[in-house]
Phi, psi and omega in degrees: 000132181288139181288344182269353180252132180258123181302154182303319183290355177264000184292341181257022182290155176283179186299317182295316180296318179298322180295320180295316179296322179298321179297318178298318180297320180297318178300319180295319180297318180298318181295321180294320180297319181295322183286339182274349182286122181291151183289335180252031181293169181292157186294324185284342181265319185304314181300318181295316180295321181294320181295320181289326185271348184305310180301322181293319179299323182289329184265331172043242183295325181300317179300319179296319180295319179295321179298316179296322180296317179297316181297317178299322179295319179296317179297318180296317178298319180294319178299318178296319180296320178297319178297319179296320179295316179297319179296319179295319178296319180296318179296321179295316179296319179297316180297319179296319179296318178297320179297317178296319180298317178298318180296317179296320179295317179295321179295317179297319179297318180296318179296318180296319179295320179294319179296317179297320179295318179297320179295317179295320179295319179296319179296319179296317179296320179297319179295316179297321179295318179296320179295321178294321179295321179293317182289341180266025179305128184303141175251117184265146179293147180273065178210181185303315180300313180296321180295316180297315182295318178294319179298320181294326178295323177289317179300321180298316179295325183270354179076029180264123182285161178148133180259163178301315184296318181295318180293313182299317181300315182288327177296314180298319180292320187278321186222001184058023177086010180269112183294339182262010182298144178214140180258113182253014186235340184282186184298325180295318179297318179296332178274002177086011178230070184296151177284140185223159172082187185302319182249021174047070181254137176276159186301314180301319178294319179299314181297321182287321186254012177300140181255128180303137181105344175256163182291146177271056182227115183300333180275349178293123187300316182291313179299322180296314181296313184296314180296318180296318179291326177295317178295315181297323179295322180290324186263324186241355181097329179183153175298337179296336181272358181266124181232008179202189179305140185229000000 
């Protein structure tokens, strides 16, 4: 390797390294100058060349070896510096990756917590809504209108047909709206099972068509209406189809 040429990988050397390489280059130049002086040169030039080349002549091969040693040392130092830089870059990249990973993990955790909170809030709102619906259970008036409406709400849940007008019409015909009405003269009465209540239902029919959730009392207006409508639906399709004694 020529002492006057600096390898490409040495172009980024620090000041001390550059100075060392410069010294090596100077030695090479001195040796080259000495070798170029002709043996038969003029007297006025030869002494100067000899004086300049004298140190090189004295060191000869030794100078070349020292130059190579210095150059090798500079290359080795540069290689070590490159390794340190690469190690530092790798450590920096690793730290940056760890930071990104931590940030992503924290973000995922935050999203999960927000989702869990949103789910809990939705469940809470649903529970509160259900509680409000329960607490808002309709309160029906204790009269004919209220009895019919309450009976119809039960019939709707049980799938029993019947309209307000159809139920009301039959109640008026059968009992004139008197919940305590009783028939003591027809065939049922003679058989010991008189018709009772708003829709004049006999006990066996009431027991058979009684709807769970209503009172087991033939005189109870709501239970009487629901059981009678259940019976009418089974026999006539609906209380709306009943227009006479049934």
